[in-house]
N, C-alpha and C positions, 0 to 999 in steps of 0.2 A: 108577800109584798108589804113594804113598810109604808106607813102613813106619811104624807107630805104636806107641807104648808100649801094651801090652795092657791097662794099668790105666786108660786113658782112652778116652772115646768116640771113634768114628771121626768124621772131619770131615763137616760137613753136606753138603759138595759131593760126597761119595761115594755119595749116594743112588742106588740102583738100578744102580750101575755093576757090582756083583757079579753081578746078574742079566742085564744086557744086554751087558756088555763095552764099553760106550761110555765116553767120557771123563767125568769127574765132572760131574754135572748142574749143580751150582751154578756151577762154573767156566764151562761153556759157556753157561749160561742167563743169567748176570748180566753178561756182558761186552759185550752188544749192547743196543741201544735197543729198546724196545717192551714188550710184555707177553705173557704166558703163554697167551692164550686159544686154544689149538690147536683148530682146527675151528670156532671161534666166529664167525669172520668169513667162513667158507665157508658153503655151503648148510647150513642147520640146520633142525630142525623149526620149524614156525610157533610164534611166541611166544604166550604166553597173551594172549588178546584183552582180558581184563578186568584186566590188570596193567600198571602199578600203579594202584590205585584212589584212593590218597591219598598224602601225603608219605611218603618212605622215610627211616627214621632209621638213622643209623650210630652204634652204641654204641662209645664210646672208654673202655676200662676203666682210665683214668688221668685225672689232672687236666689242665686245659688246659696246653698247652706240651708239648714233647717230640715224639718221632717218631710215636707213635700218633695224637696229636691233629693233627699236621701233615698226615698222610695223609688223615684224615677231612675236614679243612677244605678241602683242595685239591679233593677229589671233590665236596664239598658245593657248591663254587663252579662246577665244570665239568660235572658229571653231569646236572643237571636239564634242560639243553637237549636231550639225547639221550633221557633217561628219560621226560620229559614230566610230571614231578612234582617239587616241591621235595625237597631232601635236607637233613635236619636232623641236626646233630651233637649227641649226648647224652653228656656226660662222666659216667661212673658209677665214680668211684674208690672204693677200699675194699679193705683187705687186699692191698695191692699192686695187681695186676690181676685179683684173684680175683672180686670182687663183680660187676663189669661183665660179665665172661665168663659167670658163672652166670646173670645176667639174660638175656643173649643166648641161651644154650643153652635156656632155658625159654620163650623167646618163641614166639608163634604162627608156625609155619613157612609163611608165605605170601609171603615175599620183602620184606615191608615193614619188617623189622628185620634189620640186618646188623651184623657185628662186625668191628672192626679186630683181627686176630689176628696173633701173631708169636711169636718165640722165648720171650719172657717168659711170656705167658699160656698158650700151647699146648704148649710144650716144657719149660719150667723148672718151672712150677707143679705139674705132676703129681709131680715129685720133691721139691718143697719142702713140699707139704702131703699128709698121709696121705689126706684125703678132700677133694679140691678141689671136688667137687660137679658135675663135668662130665667127660666123656671127650673129649679133644681130637680123637680120630680118629672116633668114632662119633656125636658130637653136633653136628658141623659139616660143611658142604659148602663146598669152596673155590669162590669166585667168580673170583678171580684173585690170583696172587702179584704184589706190586707191586715189591719190590726189597729190597736189603740194604745194610748199611754195616758197616765194620770197626771194630775198637777199636785204640787206640794205647797202648802202655806208655810213660808219660812220667815224668820225674824232675825233682826240684828242679835248678835250673840249675847249682848248685855241687857236685852229687854227683860224687865222683871217677870213678865208673864211667860210661862213655858208650856201651857196647855191651852187648848181651844176655849174651854170654859172660862179660864182666867182672862184670856183676851176679850171674850165677849163681856164678861163682868166689868172689865176696865172700860171698854167702849161704852157700856151703858151708864156707868158712873160718871164718865167724862166725855160726853159726845164731842166728836171732832178733835180730840186730843191725839189719838193714835193716827199715824200717817201711813197710808197704804200706797205703795208704788204700783204702777200699771204700765205695761209696755205698749201704749198706744190705745186710743179710743176704739172700742169694739174688738180689741184683741182677745184671745182666749184668756190671757191673764186678767184683763179688765172684767170680762164677763164672770169669771170665777169669783173675783172679789165682790162684784155686784150681787152674785148669788148668795155669798156669805152674808152680806149686809141685809139682803132681803129676808133670808131665812131667820137670821138672828135678831132682826129688827134693831140694828145698831147703825150708828153714824160714825164714819171715819173720814179723815181728810185724805182725799184721793189726789195723787200727783201723777201726771202722765209723762212718760218718757218715750223717746223715739227708739224703742227696742229694749231688750232685756239687759244688754251690757251696761248702759248708763244707769239703769235701775239698780243693778247689782253694785255699781260703783258707790252710789249713795247709801245703799243698804250696808255695805261693808264699812263705810265711813260713819255710820250711825246717824245719817241725816234723815233717813226714813226708818220706820219701824217694821213694816211687814211687806211681803211680796208674794204673790201667787205665780209660780212658774212651773214648767213641765218638770217632772220628777227627775228625768235623766240629766237635765242641765243643773238642777239644784244639788244632786247627790254629792258631787265632789267637794263642794263648799261645805255641805253638812258634815261629811265624813272627816274633813280637815279641821272642823271646829270653828271655822270662820263665821258661820251662821248656824242657827239652830232650826230644826224642823218642828212645826207645831202639829200639823195634820196632813194627811194625803186625801185625795178626792175620789178614790175608787170605792167600789162596794166592799172590797176586801183589801187587806194590807198589800202594799206594793212590795214585790220581792226586792226592789232596789233599796228600799228603806224599811226593812221588816220590823224594826223596833218603833216605828212611828205609827200611832193610831190613825184610823180613818176618821173622817168627820162624823160618821155614824157612831163609831165606838165612843167618840167624844161627846155624844149626846145631841148632835145636830143632825137628825134624820133629814135626808133630802140633799145634803151637801155631797152630791155625786156629780162629778163633771169630768168627762173624759174626751180627749181629742181622738177621733177615729179618721182613718184614711183608707181610700180604695182607688181602684182604677175604673174609669168610666169611658164609654163611647158616646158620640152624639146619638140622639134618638133617631130612629128610622134607619139605623145601620142594619143591613140584611141579617136575618136570623142565622143563616149558615155561617156568616162571618163572625157573629157574636159567639157562636158555639166553638168555632176554631180558636178564637182568642181565649175563651174560657178553658178549653181543653189544654192548650199549650201553657197557659198561665198556671193551671193546676199542676202540671208536671214540674214546672219551674219551682213552685212553692213546696214541692216535696224534696227539694235539694237540701241536704243537711247543712251544708256550709252557708247557704242563704238564710236558712232559719236561724242558725247560730248568729249571723250578723245582725239580724233584726233583734233577737233576744238580748244580745250583748249591748244593744243601744236602748234597752228599756222597753221594747215593744212586747205586747201580748198579741200573738197572731190570732187571726179570726178564722172561724169555721162557718161563718154565715153563708147561706146559700144566696144566689142572686135574688131570689124572691124576698128573702129576709133582709138582704142589703137594701133593696128598694124600699121595703117597709121602714127600715132604719132612717133612710134619707127623708122620707115623707114625714115620719113622726118627729124627727129632730128639727126639721125645717118649720113645722107647724108650732112646736112648743117654744123654740127659741125665738121665733119671730114674735110670738105673743109676749114672751118675757121681755124682749128688748123694747118693744113698742110701749109696754106698760111702764117700764122703768125709764123710758125716754133716752136710751143710749143710741147715739147715732155715730156713723163713721165721720172721720175728719173730712 
């Protein structure tokens, strides 16, 4: 376990390691293929005989496109054959990921309404909003953790600095000179940039954009210097030479950008920030229904074509058990809430 700046949250991958002494869960869980459903493919209690009675809807708390929507649509295509009912994707965007998550939390807990949950709506929102309208730990039950992806710190191609240490040195020598783009207040891109500033104790000029696309427009034009974005989106621009990659945010190098060092390798321990996503049911969903959802989801996740689709899109699939998934949500919500409140970051 690496030492971290006490002013920043511990890495997501350290969940439960203090209690168990095991290697960080996220590291060991996300480096192999498959999914989380410990015990779900083994002998389990008989599934509810009357489930599902009708189509299952998966609420995506964001607009079509992006990681949450991708997860839901892959399962909507593959899951019905095992579940025995159609799976319908319902995009409920509003207040970031707040509205759709509230709707899922208030849904009838019978297994017919599920939520795509992840870092944004289950870990960041509780710190971004004083009253998010749901409790990420007590209002949801994990069906399965699907996977995670890293972020990449990228720069305009003609930025004189090409390493993280050089960027930090420049920011310390000239506070406020470097311009960091962010795709909205409280977004993953914004929080990653804030984590960098907090760990390195540097000051940069932060410019907020309404999404990644306008941020890239200004980065490519040289109007901003740096941008943290998910590695999958950044890779094509890096590989084409239109921008350059400074560092990635995983504990180990990202296979999408294998020649780019991590923040840890660059000397900034603690610069680990990954977006994780899973499927959740409202709390109080009957245990036999939860087991049936986990059992069928586990079978779907063993499909080689499905795994290939996730991996080709930059995902590292998870093997976290439901218990470990619940621990992940609890730990991440606590740590990022503390970090966001300390840094004063609020949603728009």
